[in-house]
N, C-alpha and C positions, 0 to 999 in steps of 0.2 A: 542384520534385515531389519530395515526403515519401512515403517510403515507411515501414510499421509491420509491425511480426512479432513473435512470441514463439516461446520455445522452452521444454520443460518435463523436467525430469529427478527421477526420484524415490530415495529415499533407501532401505539395505536395510531397515530398521526398519521402515518405512511400508508396509502393506499397501493403501490406497489412496493416489492422489494427492489431498492437499489443497490443490493450487495451481489459479488459474484464472486465465486473462487473456482480454481483449477488445481491439479493435484496429481503428482504420480511419477513416473521414470522418464527418462532420458539417454538417448546415445547408447553405447555397446557397453559400457561397464554400467549402465543403470543406475547411474545417479538420480537423486532424489528432487523435487521442484515443489513449490506451494507458490501461488498467486492470490492475491486478494485485492479487490477492487472496488469501490464504494462510490458511487454517485453522487454528486451535489445536489442535494432537494430542491434548490432553488430554479437549478438549471431545467431545460426539457429534455425530456427522452434521455438522461443520464443511466437509467437502468439497462437500456440498449447499448450505451456509451461504453459503460465498465463493463460489458462483455466483450466488445471491440477490443477494449484497451488488453484485455487480460489476454485474449486469443492473439492479439496481435505479439503483445511478450512472451508468450509461449513459444510462438513460431521464431520469434529470435533467438530463444533460450536453444533450440534445437538446431536450429538454421548455422548456429556461433558455436554450437558444443557446449554452452555455458553463458558465462556473465563477460563482458568484456568490462571498461572503465564506467562508471556514473552517468558520465554525461553522453557517451557516445552509445549506450542503450537507452536511456531516456528519449536520444533525438530519433533513432530508430524506429523506437515505438510509438512514438507521436506521429513521426514521419507515415509510416505503416497506416494507423489508424485515421487519420486525417483523409488519406488516400479512399477507405472504406466509405469514410463520411460521406464527402465532396464529391469524389471520380465515380464512385457505384451507388450509394444511395442517395447521393444530391440534395444532401442535409447538413446543416449547419455545424461548425466544430465545436459550439457550445455543449452540444451532446456529449464531448470527450470531457468536459468538467467531470474529472473524478480522481480520487487517491488511487494509487498504485504503489502496494506493496509485494516484492519478489525475494522469496529465498531461494538459493540454489546450493549446491553442493558441488565441489569441486573434486578434482581428482585424486585428492590426498583425503578426503574424508571430513573436510571441513566444510563449514557452510558462512554463504557470503547474504546479507540482507540489505536491499536495497528501498528507499522510501520515497517517494514519491507522494507528498500531500501530509497527510495527519494518520493517525493511528497507534496503534503501539504493538511493541517486541517484546517476547517473552522467553527465556528460556531457561530449562531445569538441567543444574548438574548434579551428580549424587550430592552433596553437600551445602549448593547455595543455589539460589534462583536471581536470575537476572532481569531486571523488567525496565523498560523505557518505554513512556510513552511520548508522544510527538504532537503536540499542539501550537496553533497561532494565539497569540494576544487578540488580534482582530477577530478572530472568530472565524475566519475564513483562509481556509487552506491555498496552499499554492500549488495549483496545476500543473501538470505538462501540457496541457491545452496552451497556458499562457506562453508557450515556448513558441508556438506558431505565429502568432498576430502580435508585431510591435505595436500596434494600439491599442489592443487587449491588455499587454505587458504593461503600459503605460498608464492603462485607467486604473489598475489594479493596485499599482506605487502609489498613485494619487489617492484614491479611496480607502485603500488598507495600510497605513501606516501602521504597523504591528511587528513584532517580533516572532521568532520560532522559540517554542518552548522545548527543549531535549532533556528528558531525565523523568525521575517521579521524587516527589518531596521527600526529604531536603536538598537531594543531589539534583538541580534543576539546573540547565546551562542554558543559557540565552543568545541567539545567534541572529544572523541576517535571516529574510523569509525565503530567499535562496538558497542558503546552506546546504550543500551536498551531503546525503545521510546515507550513509555505509556503515553497517555493523557487521562484525567477524566474529566467528563463532568458531573453537576449537572442537573438533569433531570427537576428542578423546573425553570418555567420562559424560557427555553430553546425552540426557534422557529424551526431551524433546525441545522442540519450538515450537511457539503460537505468534501466527500473526492474527491482529484483530486490527478492527474499524474502530472508530472514535466511537461507536456505539459501546465499547467494552467500559468506556469510562459513565455509561449510564447506570452501572449498578454497583451496589455495596452490600455489607454482610453486618447484621447484627449479630452478637453474639448469642448464641442459642437459636438461631435462626437460618433459614437457608437463603442463599442470595437471592435478592429481590429488585426489582427494577425502583429507580428513583422515580418518586409520584412529581 
């Protein structure tokens, strides 16, 4: 039996929580999924956009009974999300400036994680822990919304000349900003998988003290 759950916390500088998650089971064989979305603080309406992305991601998972390849899934999700924004709500695609992390169990009990943007992925096994952080040296994540409009994509490339950093010190790999981030986890011996927004990197621990937020 695999249990799924979510937890939220909001920073002091945020008036609205821009994070959103969905988790549960899908398909006749009741496989697990976990979706995390984190709206960009400098774009308008991304608390709503994060929810739209998450629900469109879930709809695609259920419709296709799992995950296709990284680009196909991303294109379907942002296409459907853009339709909700422009075709239904009549609002700007800027609302979709949000990170999207998706974890889905396959029919063999293994797990695949797609990351579009930044955040952290952690997996715990019997005798080891896997941790990957996804950060951008420019400080500006590469969102799915940039796939929608060539002009915005060109503007991103011109303004944010940075790299994607994948890993955790001292094992950090440097990639181009549009690198596909697909992580695979063997289900055997797996105790838990955690998907987190970049807010996870805002916490640290002192010896003998509980985890506290950075000042």
